[in-house]
C-alpha positions as CSV (number, residue, x, y, z in Angstrom):
1,M,182.6,70.6,37.5
2,R,181.7,67.6,35.3
3,L,178.0,66.5,35.4
4,L,176.3,63.3,34.4
5,T,172.8,63.8,33.3
6,L,170.2,61.0,33.4
7,I,166.8,61.5,31.7
8,T,163.7,59.4,32.3
9,V,160.1,59.8,31.4
10,V,157.3,59.1,34.1
11,A,153.7,58.8,33.4
12,V,151.6,60.2,36.2
13,C,147.8,60.1,36.4
14,I,146.3,62.7,38.7
15,A,143.2,61.1,40.2
16,G,140.1,63.0,41.0
17,L,137.8,65.4,39.3
18,S,138.8,67.6,36.3
19,A,140.1,71.1,37.3
20,P,137.1,73.5,37.8
21,V,136.7,76.3,35.3
22,Y,137.6,79.4,37.1
23,S,138.1,82.9,35.6
24,L,139.6,86.0,37.1
25,E,139.0,89.6,36.4
26,L,142.3,91.2,37.5
27,I,141.9,95.0,38.2
28,G,145.4,95.9,39.5
29,R,148.0,97.5,37.3
30,A,150.0,94.2,37.3
31,S,149.6,90.7,38.9
32,L,151.3,87.4,38.9
33,L,150.8,83.9,40.5
34,M,153.8,81.7,41.0
35,D,154.7,78.2,42.2
36,P,157.7,79.2,44.2
37,S,159.0,75.6,44.5
38,S,159.8,75.6,40.8
39,G,159.5,79.2,39.8
40,R,156.7,78.3,37.3
41,V,154.3,81.3,36.5
42,L,150.7,80.0,36.7
43,L,149.0,83.2,36.0
44,E,150.2,86.7,35.0
45,H,148.8,90.1,34.0
46,N,151.1,93.0,32.7
47,S,153.8,91.3,34.8
48,R,156.9,92.9,33.1
49,E,156.0,96.6,33.3
50,Q,158.2,98.6,35.6
51,L,156.1,100.1,38.3
52,P,156.7,101.9,41.6
53,V,156.4,99.3,44.4
54,A,156.6,101.5,47.5
55,S,157.5,99.4,50.7
56,V,157.4,96.1,48.8
57,S,161.0,97.0,48.1
58,K,161.8,96.6,51.8
59,L,161.9,92.8,51.0
60,M,165.3,93.5,49.4
61,T,166.3,95.3,52.5
62,L,165.4,92.5,54.7
63,V,167.1,89.9,52.3
64,L,170.4,91.9,52.4
65,V,170.3,92.2,56.2
66,L,169.6,88.5,56.9
67,E,172.0,87.3,54.3
68,A,174.7,89.4,56.1
69,L,173.7,87.8,59.3
70,E,174.0,84.4,57.7
71,R,177.5,85.2,56.5
72,G,178.5,86.2,60.1
73,E,179.0,89.9,59.1
74,A,176.4,91.1,61.8
75,A,174.6,89.7,64.8
76,L,171.0,90.1,65.9
77,D,172.2,91.6,69.3
78,D,174.4,94.2,67.6
79,V,173.4,97.7,68.8
80,V,172.6,100.1,66.1
81,T,172.7,103.9,66.7
82,A,170.1,105.9,64.8
83,S,171.6,108.9,62.8
84,P,169.9,112.3,62.5
85,F,169.2,111.3,58.8
86,A,167.5,108.0,59.8
87,A,165.5,109.8,62.5
88,S,164.3,112.3,60.0
89,K,162.5,109.7,57.7
90,R,158.8,110.3,57.2
91,G,155.9,108.0,56.5
92,T,155.7,104.8,58.4
93,R,158.2,104.9,61.4
94,I,158.9,104.0,64.9
95,W,159.9,107.5,65.9
96,L,163.6,106.9,66.3
97,E,165.5,109.7,67.8
98,A,169.0,110.8,66.7
99,G,171.5,108.9,68.8
100,E,168.8,106.3,70.2
101,Q,170.1,102.8,70.2
102,L,168.2,99.6,69.4
103,T,169.3,96.1,68.5
104,L,169.5,94.9,65.0
105,E,166.8,92.3,65.8
106,E,164.4,95.0,67.0
107,L,164.9,97.0,63.8
108,L,164.3,93.9,61.7
109,Y,160.9,93.6,63.3
110,A,160.3,97.3,62.8
111,I,160.9,96.9,59.1
112,A,159.0,93.6,58.6
113,V,156.0,94.2,60.8
114,G,155.8,98.1,60.8
115,S,157.5,98.8,57.6
116,A,159.4,101.6,59.4
117,N,161.2,103.7,57.2
118,D,163.5,105.2,59.9
119,A,164.5,101.7,60.9
120,A,165.2,100.7,57.4
121,V,167.6,103.7,56.9
122,A,169.3,103.0,60.3
123,V,170.0,99.4,59.3
124,A,171.1,100.4,55.9
125,E,173.7,102.8,57.4
126,Y,174.9,100.3,60.0
127,L,175.5,97.6,57.4
128,A,177.0,99.6,54.5
129,G,178.0,103.0,56.1
130,S,175.3,105.1,54.3
131,E,172.0,104.5,52.6
132,T,173.6,105.3,49.2
133,N,176.2,102.5,49.7
134,F,173.4,100.1,50.8
135,V,171.3,101.0,47.7
136,E,174.3,100.1,45.6
137,L,174.2,96.6,47.3
138,M,170.5,96.3,46.7
139,N,170.9,97.0,42.9
140,E,173.9,94.6,42.8
141,R,171.8,91.8,44.5
142,A,169.0,92.6,42.0
143,S,171.3,92.0,39.2
144,Q,172.5,88.7,40.7
145,L,169.0,87.6,41.1
146,S,168.2,88.6,37.4
147,L,165.6,91.2,38.4
148,N,165.9,92.8,35.0
149,E,163.0,95.4,35.5
150,T,164.1,96.7,39.0
151,I,165.8,99.9,40.0
152,F,166.3,100.8,43.6
153,V,166.9,104.5,44.6
154,N,166.5,104.0,48.3
155,C,166.0,101.3,51.0
156,T,162.5,102.4,52.0
157,G,160.3,102.7,48.9
158,L,159.6,106.3,49.6
159,P,159.4,108.6,46.5
160,E,162.4,110.9,46.0
161,G,161.2,113.7,43.8
162,D,160.3,112.1,40.5
163,S,162.3,108.9,41.4
164,H,160.8,105.8,42.7
165,N,161.9,102.2,43.4
166,L,160.7,100.5,40.3
167,M,160.1,96.7,39.8
168,S,157.9,94.6,37.6
169,A,155.4,92.1,39.2
170,K,157.7,89.3,37.8
171,D,160.7,90.7,39.6
172,V,158.7,91.2,42.9
173,A,157.8,87.5,42.5
174,V,161.3,86.3,41.8
175,L,162.6,88.3,44.8
176,A,159.9,87.1,47.1
177,R,160.7,83.5,46.0
178,H,164.2,84.1,46.9
179,A,163.3,85.7,50.2
180,I,161.1,82.7,51.3
181,G,164.4,80.5,51.3
182,V,166.4,83.1,53.3
183,P,167.0,81.9,56.9
184,A,164.6,83.4,59.4
185,L,163.0,85.9,56.9
186,M,159.7,84.3,57.1
187,D,159.8,84.4,60.9
188,Y,159.8,88.2,60.6
189,V,157.4,88.7,57.8
190,S,154.8,86.3,59.3
191,T,154.7,88.2,62.6
192,Y,151.4,90.1,63.0
193,E,152.1,92.2,66.1
194,Y,155.2,93.5,67.7
195,T,156.0,95.9,70.6
196,M,158.9,98.3,70.3
197,R,160.9,99.4,73.3
198,P,159.4,96.7,75.5
199,T,161.3,97.5,78.6
200,T,160.6,101.3,78.5
201,T,157.7,103.0,76.8
202,K,156.3,100.1,75.0
203,I,155.7,102.4,72.0
204,P,154.7,101.9,69.3
205,V,152.9,98.7,69.1
206,L,153.3,97.6,65.4
207,W,150.6,95.9,63.4
208,N,151.4,94.1,60.1
209,A,149.6,95.7,57.2
210,N,149.3,92.4,55.6
211,K,145.9,91.6,57.1
212,L,145.7,88.3,55.1
213,L,148.0,86.8,57.9
214,R,144.8,86.7,60.0
215,R,142.2,86.5,57.2
216,Y,143.3,83.9,54.8
217,Y,144.1,80.3,55.7
218,G,147.7,79.5,55.0
219,V,149.1,82.9,54.6
220,D,152.4,83.4,56.3
221,G,154.1,86.4,54.6
222,L,155.4,88.6,52.9
223,K,155.2,92.5,52.4
224,T,152.7,95.2,51.6
225,G,153.4,98.8,50.2
226,F,151.6,102.0,49.7
227,T,152.4,105.4,48.3
228,T,150.3,107.7,46.2
229,E,152.2,107.0,43.1
230,A,152.4,103.2,43.7
231,G,148.9,102.6,45.0
232,Y,148.4,99.6,47.2
233,C,150.8,96.8,46.5
234,L,151.3,93.3,47.9
235,A,153.5,90.3,47.7
236,V,151.9,87.4,49.6
237,T,152.5,83.7,50.0
238,A,150.4,80.9,51.4
239,Q,150.8,77.1,52.0
240,R,148.2,74.4,52.3
241,D,148.7,70.7,52.1
242,H,152.4,71.0,50.9
243,L,151.3,73.4,48.2
244,R,152.9,76.9,48.4
245,L,151.7,79.7,46.3
246,L,153.1,83.2,45.8
247,A,150.9,86.1,44.5
248,V,151.9,89.6,43.6
249,S,149.3,92.4,42.9
250,L,150.5,95.9,42.3
251,G,148.8,99.3,41.7
252,H,145.4,99.1,43.4
253,K,143.3,102.1,44.4
254,T,142.3,100.9,47.8
255,E,143.5,98.5,50.5
256,A,140.4,96.4,50.2
257,E,140.8,96.1,46.4
258,R,144.4,94.9,46.9
259,E,143.3,92.3,49.5
260,S,140.4,91.1,47.2
261,E,142.7,90.6,44.3
262,A,145.3,88.7,46.3
263,R,142.6,86.5,47.6
264,S,141.4,85.8,44.1
265,L,144.8,84.9,42.8
266,L,145.4,82.5,45.8
267,D,141.8,81.0,45.3
268,Y,142.5,80.4,41.7
269,G,145.8,78.7,42.5
270,F,144.5,76.5,45.2
271,R,141.5,75.3,43.2
272,K,143.3,74.7,40.0
273,Y,146.5,73.0,41.3
274,H,147.6,70.7,44.1
275,S,150.8,69.2,45.4
276,L,151.8,65.7,44.3
277,Q,154.4,63.7,46.2
278,L,156.7,62.3,43.5
279,Y,159.3,60.8,45.8
280,S,159.5,60.1,49.4
281,K,162.4,61.1,51.7
282,D,165.5,58.8,51.4
283,A,164.1,57.4,48.1
284,V,167.1,56.2,46.0
285,V,167.2,57.7,42.5
286,S,170.7,56.8,41.4
287,T,174.2,56.1,42.5
288,V,177.5,58.1,42.3
289,D,181.2,57.0,42.0
290,C,183.8,58.3,44.3
291,P,187.1,56.9,42.9
292,N,189.1,57.5,46.1
293,G,186.2,56.8,48.5
294,E,185.3,53.8,50.6
295,P,182.7,52.7,49.7
296,R,183.5,53.7,46.2
297,V,179.7,53.6,44.9
298,V,177.1,55.2,47.1
299,D,173.3,55.7,46.7
300,V,172.0,59.1,45.8
301,V,168.7,60.0,47.7
302,L,166.2,62.7,48.1
303,P,166.9,64.4,51.6
304,E,163.3,65.3,51.9
305,D,159.9,64.4,50.5
306,F,159.8,65.8,47.0
307,Y,156.5,67.4,46.0
308,I,155.6,68.9,42.6
309,T,152.7,71.4,41.8
310,V,150.4,69.9,39.0
311,E,147.0,70.8,37.7
312,R,144.1,68.9,39.1
313,G,142.6,66.1,37.0
314,K,145.4,65.8,34.4
315,E,147.4,62.9,33.2
316,L,151.0,64.0,32.8
317,D,154.1,62.6,31.1
318,L,156.8,64.0,33.2
319,T,160.5,64.1,32.2
320,T,162.9,63.6,35.0
321,V,166.3,65.0,34.6
322,I,169.0,63.9,37.1
323,S,172.3,65.8,37.1
324,L,175.2,64.3,39.2
325,D,178.6,65.7,40.0
326,Q,181.2,63.3,38.5
327,E,184.2,64.7,40.3
328,L,183.7,63.6,43.9
329,N,186.5,63.4,46.3
330,A,186.5,61.7,49.7
331,P,186.0,62.2,52.6
332,L,182.3,63.1,52.2
333,A,179.7,63.4,55.0
334,Q,176.3,61.7,54.8
335,G,173.9,64.1,53.3
336,T,176.4,65.9,51.1
337,A,174.8,67.4,48.0
338,V,175.9,65.8,44.8
339,G,173.5,67.0,42.3
340,T,169.9,67.9,41.5
341,I,166.7,66.4,40.1
342,T,164.5,68.4,37.9
343,V,161.0,67.4,36.8
344,L,159.5,68.9,33.5
345,Y,156.1,68.8,31.9
346,E,156.5,69.6,28.3
347,D,159.0,72.5,28.5
348,Q,158.0,73.7,32.0
349,V,159.9,73.0,35.2
350,V,157.3,71.7,37.7
351,G,159.9,70.8,40.4
352,V,163.5,71.0,41.4
353,N,165.2,69.4,44.4
354,T,168.7,68.7,45.7
355,L,170.0,65.1,45.6
356,A,172.5,63.8,48.4
357,I,174.4,60.8,49.3
358,N,172.8,58.5,51.9
359,Q,176.0,57.5,53.9
360,E,179.4,58.8,54.9
361,V,182.3,58.1,52.5
362,Q,185.7,57.7,53.9
363,K,189.0,58.2,52.0
364,A,190.0,54.7,50.9
365,K,193.3,53.2,52.0
366,L,196.3,53.2,49.6
367,V,196.2,49.5,49.3
368,D,192.5,49.5,48.2
369,L,193.3,52.3,45.7
370,M,196.2,50.4,44.2
371,F,193.9,47.3,43.9
372,R,191.3,49.3,42.1
373,L,193.9,50.6,39.6
374,S,195.3,47.2,38.9
375,R,191.8,45.7,38.4
376,A,191.0,48.6,36.1
377,L,194.2,48.1,34.1
378,A,193.4,44.4,33.7
379,Q,190.0,45.2,32.4
380,G,191.4,47.7,29.9
381,L,189.7,50.7,31.5
382,Y,192.9,52.7,31.6
């Protein structure tokens, strides 16, 4: 694919008071604050050390299941039969019995809300034939997402002898950033209460261990974890006024300490940064040429409002990089993606968005194509 790259510099003055001075004393083993819209790290502490992450690793389990659903390889109403091995899992669970059947959707809620280990294994076996096979898929997906400090040994996060699921805070953040964009995932991880077996025993009633869903304005996910070796861990995301933040905090001694540090990270982010609308929906930023299309030249627009995360009270010289596909072939539907727009401040990416065409492009008639060719020949373009 050939790309045309256009670079412009835009000066932006951020009105308002200068950013408040706000310091943090981070007490977890590792922490990170990210702008998930761009992937920019806003704050980090010991973010590259491999650490056990307990049930935070179930984010990958959920990602794989929901991506399989998106590809049509499974359906929410699929019936999953619990194996003796799945039913034997200890720790948090929904007390599956060997041979018991639940839908895939019910088991997804059990994993996302109740962090159920037996449900995670049942789903892994259903999709991959065995937990071992599923873990291979987990590590393969980790490699694809460039999670370079990640090693999965199971789908639950439970310790296996001296082996643990290991991730760095940076890798957890990268995985969580990807997870936010996986269809339906946020619906599951934002659920605070869920009742299993609703038509029979109604047991158990699951309560999300991410108490910030009810205690911190804007929080709508993602996943907690705890084992003796990992301590209390958390990946959490919150959105306020178009600004979404993602915080990771690992290795705390108590649940209260984990929550306090997550609050501090999010408070820091919301105080220091805000979201700036750089372009409105349908703003025209360029044009593309489709040699066999009618019309041949079509406007390139932002399909949605484009917000970037910037520090409060700063005047910025932003570099806008537009990359467009130069090998377009009609017909093309309105809204077809034809490139990307990237906004940089100095050497940091502060925003990335897709660009699309704002109208349908039909395939040009043969007579029109011949006329274009003759005109190009006359102008010495061929």
